[in-house]
VOKE-356670 format. One record per residue (C-alpha): x, y, z; residue number from 1. Coordinates in Angstrom, 2 decimals. Layout:
N
- c1 c2 c3 nr
- X Y Z NUM
...
// end
This chain:
353
- c1 c2 c3 nr
- 17.34 -48.07 21.23 1
- 14.41 -45.30 22.04 2
- 17.66 -43.19 22.68 3
- 19.17 -43.95 19.59 4
- 15.72 -43.00 17.87 5
- 15.63 -39.17 19.35 6
- 18.79 -38.76 18.25 7
- 18.57 -39.87 14.63 8
- 15.57 -37.30 14.90 9
- 17.53 -34.73 16.12 10
- 19.99 -35.38 12.74 11
- 17.51 -35.36 11.02 12
- 15.94 -32.29 11.95 13
- 19.33 -30.39 12.10 14
- 20.14 -31.98 8.81 15
- 16.72 -30.79 7.32 16
- 17.14 -27.00 9.30 17
- 20.48 -26.86 7.79 18
- 19.34 -27.83 3.85 19
- 16.57 -25.26 4.11 20
- 18.92 -22.88 5.40 21
- 21.79 -23.45 2.38 22
- 18.96 -23.33 -0.05 23
- 17.52 -20.16 1.19 24
- 21.40 -18.91 0.59 25
- 21.96 -20.58 -2.95 26
- 18.63 -18.79 -4.00 27
- 19.52 -15.51 -2.48 28
- 20.45 -12.75 -6.02 29
- 24.19 -10.98 -5.37 30
- 24.30 -7.93 -3.42 31
- 21.14 -8.90 -1.50 32
- 20.08 -10.23 2.21 33
- 17.66 -13.02 2.28 34
- 15.52 -13.21 6.07 35
- 14.50 -17.02 5.80 36
- 12.61 -15.85 9.62 37
- 10.49 -12.96 8.00 38
- 10.95 -14.38 3.77 39
- 12.43 -10.56 3.17 40
- 14.83 -10.70 0.72 41
- 16.26 -6.71 1.38 42
- 18.16 -5.18 -2.32 43
- 17.70 -1.64 -1.24 44
- 21.17 0.45 -1.69 45
- 22.72 -1.43 -3.30 46
- 23.21 0.59 -6.88 47
- 20.73 -2.01 -9.28 48
- 20.17 -0.97 -12.73 49
- 16.98 -3.47 -12.99 50
- 14.79 -5.83 -10.96 51
- 17.11 -8.81 -10.23 52
- 16.07 -12.41 -11.81 53
- 17.03 -14.92 -9.29 54
- 14.39 -13.58 -6.36 55
- 13.41 -16.24 -3.30 56
- 10.03 -17.94 -4.80 57
- 8.93 -17.67 -0.92 58
- 9.30 -13.93 -1.09 59
- 6.84 -12.31 1.05 60
- 8.65 -8.79 1.17 61
- 10.92 -7.32 -1.04 62
- 13.29 -3.86 -0.88 63
- 14.38 -2.81 -3.47 64
- 14.09 1.05 -2.33 65
- 17.28 3.28 -3.07 66
- 18.53 1.97 -5.91 67
- 18.68 3.42 -9.67 68
- 16.10 1.24 -11.50 69
- 14.83 3.39 -14.35 70
- 11.96 1.07 -15.67 71
- 9.83 -2.42 -14.42 72
- 9.51 -4.84 -17.37 73
- 6.35 -6.92 -17.57 74
- 6.39 -9.77 -15.84 75
- 8.83 -8.35 -13.96 76
- 7.71 -10.28 -10.32 77
- 6.65 -13.10 -11.66 78
- 9.01 -15.14 -9.42 79
- 7.94 -13.97 -6.60 80
- 4.14 -14.63 -6.91 81
- 4.01 -14.59 -2.82 82
- 5.11 -11.27 -2.45 83
- 3.09 -8.93 0.11 84
- 4.99 -6.05 0.37 85
- 7.30 -4.55 -2.08 86
- 8.88 -1.42 -1.64 87
- 10.73 0.75 -4.88 88
- 10.84 4.16 -3.51 89
- 13.84 6.27 -4.56 90
- 14.98 5.39 -7.50 91
- 14.58 6.88 -10.74 92
- 11.82 4.72 -12.01 93
- 10.11 6.77 -14.94 94
- 8.18 4.02 -17.34 95
- 6.37 0.72 -15.78 96
- 5.18 -1.38 -18.58 97
- 1.57 -2.27 -18.41 98
- 2.07 -5.54 -16.51 99
- 5.15 -5.07 -14.82 100
- 2.90 -6.14 -11.96 101
- 1.81 -8.86 -13.45 102
- 1.19 -12.00 -11.46 103
- 1.08 -10.60 -7.93 104
- -2.08 -11.91 -6.85 105
- -1.47 -11.30 -3.41 106
- 0.37 -8.18 -3.03 107
- -1.19 -5.69 -0.30 108
- 1.48 -2.65 -0.13 109
- 2.97 -1.15 -2.85 110
- 5.61 1.95 -2.03 111
- 6.32 3.71 -5.70 112
- 7.45 6.86 -3.80 113
- 10.29 9.22 -5.22 114
- 10.65 8.03 -8.43 115
- 10.19 10.11 -12.04 116
- 7.09 9.05 -12.40 117
- 4.71 11.29 -15.06 118
- 1.35 8.89 -15.13 119
- 0.19 5.50 -15.10 120
- -1.59 2.94 -17.24 121
- -5.25 2.21 -16.14 122
- -4.00 -1.77 -16.59 123
- -1.42 -1.43 -14.84 124
- -2.63 -2.35 -11.74 125
- -4.79 -4.59 -12.60 126
- -3.15 -7.65 -11.89 127
- -3.43 -6.61 -7.71 128
- -6.52 -7.82 -6.30 129
- -5.57 -7.36 -3.04 130
- -3.98 -4.08 -3.35 131
- -4.11 -2.31 0.33 132
- -1.84 0.51 0.42 133
- -0.31 2.45 -2.73 134
- 1.90 5.49 -1.85 135
- 2.19 7.51 -5.05 136
- 3.99 10.55 -3.73 137
- 6.98 12.58 -4.72 138
- 6.71 12.15 -8.62 139
- 5.94 14.03 -11.57 140
- 2.35 12.87 -12.14 141
- 0.29 14.95 -13.81 142
- -3.26 13.16 -14.69 143
- -4.28 10.33 -13.26 144
- -7.06 8.03 -14.84 145
- -10.76 8.10 -14.38 146
- -10.79 4.17 -13.79 147
- -7.67 2.53 -12.66 148
- -9.78 -1.26 -12.33 149
- -10.90 -3.30 -9.23 150
- -7.83 -3.38 -7.47 151
- -9.05 0.34 -6.50 152
- -11.83 -1.38 -4.36 153
- -9.94 -2.87 -2.24 154
- -7.71 -0.14 -1.25 155
- -7.34 1.73 2.23 156
- -4.78 4.10 1.69 157
- -3.81 6.38 -1.12 158
- -0.62 9.19 -1.27 159
- -0.42 11.21 -3.92 160
- 1.45 14.21 -2.43 161
- 3.98 16.41 -3.85 162
- 2.75 15.96 -7.44 163
- 1.66 17.86 -10.67 164
- -1.73 17.28 -10.49 165
- -4.51 20.33 -11.12 166
- -7.44 17.89 -10.93 167
- -9.00 14.48 -9.59 168
- -11.28 13.05 -10.82 169
- -14.70 11.96 -8.59 170
- -15.39 9.28 -10.89 171
- -11.99 7.18 -9.83 172
- -12.56 8.13 -5.65 173
- -15.80 6.84 -6.14 174
- -13.66 3.34 -7.02 175
- -12.65 3.19 -3.55 176
- -15.32 2.65 -0.99 177
- -13.02 1.35 1.53 178
- -11.05 4.23 1.76 179
- -9.72 5.31 5.49 180
- -6.83 7.97 4.42 181
- -5.94 10.06 0.96 182
- -3.30 12.42 1.65 183
- -3.28 14.87 -1.17 184
- -1.43 17.96 -0.47 185
- 1.02 19.61 -2.22 186
- 0.42 19.58 -5.80 187
- -0.64 22.37 -8.21 188
- -4.45 22.08 -7.54 189
- -6.79 24.77 -9.54 190
- -9.88 25.19 -7.55 191
- -12.37 26.04 -10.52 192
- -15.36 24.44 -11.34 193
- -13.49 20.86 -12.28 194
- -13.06 20.46 -8.55 195
- -16.53 20.61 -7.66 196
- -16.75 16.98 -7.69 197
- -13.67 16.13 -5.39 198
- -14.55 19.02 -2.30 199
- -18.03 17.52 -2.82 200
- -16.73 13.83 -2.16 201
- -14.23 14.81 0.13 202
- -17.28 16.51 2.48 203
- -18.39 13.31 2.61 204
- -15.58 11.15 3.36 205
- -14.63 13.42 6.22 206
- -17.81 12.78 7.36 207
- -17.60 9.32 7.17 208
- -15.02 8.94 8.99 209
- -11.43 9.46 6.52 210
- -8.81 11.15 6.94 211
- -7.15 13.43 5.06 212
- -4.30 16.40 4.85 213
- -6.98 18.85 2.10 214
- -6.47 20.63 -0.51 215
- -4.43 23.69 -0.80 216
- -5.31 25.92 -4.05 217
- -2.53 27.01 -6.31 218
- -4.73 29.22 -9.04 219
- -6.48 31.06 -9.34 220
- -5.16 33.71 -7.60 221
- -8.77 34.57 -5.97 222
- -8.06 31.40 -3.51 223
- -4.46 30.96 -3.78 224
- -3.52 29.28 -0.46 225
- -7.19 28.98 0.71 226
- -8.17 25.21 1.54 227
- -10.65 23.85 -0.69 228
- -12.82 22.44 1.68 229
- -13.87 26.32 2.87 230
- -14.56 27.57 -0.65 231
- -18.94 27.69 -0.67 232
- -20.30 25.98 -3.05 233
- -22.05 29.05 -4.05 234
- -18.73 30.31 -5.77 235
- -18.69 27.81 -7.99 236
- -20.76 27.81 -11.25 237
- -21.04 25.55 -13.91 238
- -18.52 24.80 -16.16 239
- -19.44 25.40 -20.38 240
- -17.95 23.98 -23.31 241
- -15.49 26.28 -25.20 242
- -16.46 27.36 -28.34 243
- -14.28 25.30 -31.21 244
- -15.41 26.22 -34.06 245
- -18.58 28.70 -35.19 246
- -20.44 25.94 -36.33 247
- -19.81 24.08 -33.37 248
- -21.28 27.46 -31.19 249
- -24.37 27.13 -33.04 250
- -24.80 23.33 -32.60 251
- -23.87 23.89 -28.89 252
- -26.76 22.94 -27.05 253
- -26.48 25.59 -23.15 254
- -26.33 23.39 -19.71 255
- -29.95 23.83 -17.91 256
- -29.66 24.63 -14.93 257
- -33.34 23.99 -13.53 258
- -33.18 20.95 -15.05 259
- -30.27 19.58 -13.87 260
- -29.04 18.80 -17.40 261
- -24.76 18.57 -17.67 262
- -24.15 18.79 -21.52 263
- -21.21 15.87 -21.99 264
- -17.82 17.95 -23.35 265
- -17.09 16.94 -27.13 266
- -14.34 14.64 -28.11 267
- -11.16 15.82 -29.58 268
- -11.64 12.22 -32.54 269
- -7.97 13.19 -33.55 270
- -6.36 12.08 -29.81 271
- -8.84 10.31 -28.29 272
- -9.76 12.07 -24.93 273
- -12.20 14.84 -24.41 274
- -11.90 17.98 -24.78 275
- -11.67 19.94 -21.32 276
- -15.01 21.96 -20.14 277
- -13.86 25.53 -19.17 278
- -14.98 27.20 -16.40 279
- -16.11 31.40 -15.50 280
- -15.17 32.69 -12.73 281
- -18.27 33.82 -10.18 282
- -18.78 37.39 -9.84 283
- -20.50 37.66 -6.52 284
- -21.98 34.95 -3.97 285
- -25.63 34.17 -4.89 286
- -28.19 32.26 -2.49 287
- -27.73 28.44 -3.64 288
- -31.28 28.28 -3.85 289
- -33.41 31.57 -4.78 290
- -37.26 30.14 -4.67 291
- -36.11 28.50 -1.51 292
- -34.63 32.00 -0.26 293
- -38.03 33.59 -1.22 294
- -40.27 30.96 0.75 295
- -38.79 31.48 3.72 296
- -39.15 35.17 3.52 297
- -42.77 34.91 2.32 298
- -43.08 32.64 5.78 299
- -41.16 34.39 8.06 300
- -43.28 37.70 7.11 301
- -46.78 35.79 7.32 302
- -45.77 34.42 10.66 303
- -44.72 37.51 11.94 304
- -48.06 39.61 10.61 305
- -50.12 37.10 13.16 306
- -48.35 37.14 15.56 307
- -48.45 40.87 15.74 308
- -52.63 40.45 15.23 309
- -52.76 38.53 17.79 310
- -50.87 40.88 20.17 311
- -52.62 43.69 18.82 312
- -55.93 41.77 19.30 313
- -54.77 40.85 23.51 314
- -53.85 44.24 23.91 315
- -57.43 45.89 23.02 316
- -59.17 42.83 24.80 317
- -56.74 44.17 28.06 318
- -57.82 47.56 27.54 319
- -61.16 47.45 27.12 320
- -61.53 44.38 30.28 321
- -59.88 47.61 31.93 322
- -61.69 50.39 31.30 323
- -65.49 47.99 32.12 324
- -63.73 47.07 34.98 325
- -62.97 50.10 36.20 326
- -65.86 51.52 35.02 327
- -67.73 48.55 37.59 328
- -65.97 49.95 40.42 329
- -66.59 53.28 40.37 330
- -70.26 52.59 40.59 331
- -69.84 50.63 43.14 332
- -67.97 53.23 45.06 333
- -70.78 56.29 44.63 334
- -73.18 53.57 46.14 335
- -71.58 52.88 48.81 336
- -70.74 56.66 49.37 337
- -74.63 57.56 49.09 338
- -75.32 55.38 51.07 339
- -73.03 56.60 54.23 340
- -74.18 59.58 53.77 341
- -77.91 58.80 53.82 342
- -77.32 56.65 57.25 343
- -75.11 59.82 58.63 344
- -78.23 61.89 58.24 345
- -80.87 59.14 60.20 346
- -78.77 59.33 62.85 347
- -78.60 63.58 63.45 348
- -82.07 63.08 62.78 349
- -82.96 60.66 65.74 350
- -80.60 62.00 68.28 351
- -82.40 64.16 70.87 352
- -82.34 67.63 70.51 353
// end
């Protein structure tokens, strides 16, 4: 009786396993391979032009690289809400709907390398609260918004290599308190005053143990081929506002260098974007703080003067002491010689004739 019960239990388990496997095979999209053990779906190198609509809901890892997908519509991944890793590299992506990744509350790794992206919507990553790694390398991105939402607060790795970036707003980097790896090389970086904020952030980032591949300047010619991090801060001057028209130039307030106040750039009301500030090359390096330099020279001079006076006083004291000592010893020798002569004469006088 007991043996029959065990056999029935084993048969039930085997039937359940086979049912699960058959269900997984039935749910697997055409041209894709589904691995039930790892809950991963491999649809790479299948010539796909769109996201498969019948993805298994239990999918954790989805490979869609090396296809011909041009765009991702809104809610394209709504059936795989448990997804952790999404690989969309080496496609022809040029358009991502603002809600393309909506529903992916658990996504941690997103690979968008080797596509044709030109820019990113500021709302694109709002639906990814647990995003840890984002790779945007090898695209044509020329601009990143100053803020891309709260998902950047959990980001630990960001790659924007081989794009068309000239500047990167420091405000965006301030939204990445957990960042550990930042890859920036092979862009067309313009190393002027607009990049000074990025330089200061990178110096602090590296000091705190962050890893980066650095920024090599492409322009201006003065810094072409140079590493941004080795250019001294003193060679940057504050950005100045461009003169848009005579009326605006008359009303424009200069930058107050002493008070540390920077005039905000004017906005182009027709387009809604800010007019970029202009930079002027600094003719030659100057001290970072002239007051501190002058104070240092004055203090050094005063200290050296005091030391010289003390040395002079010591020399005078030494010479005086030597002279007095010599004079005292001279008198003692004279007295000794005179007493010797007197004693000699008395001995000669007292001797018998």
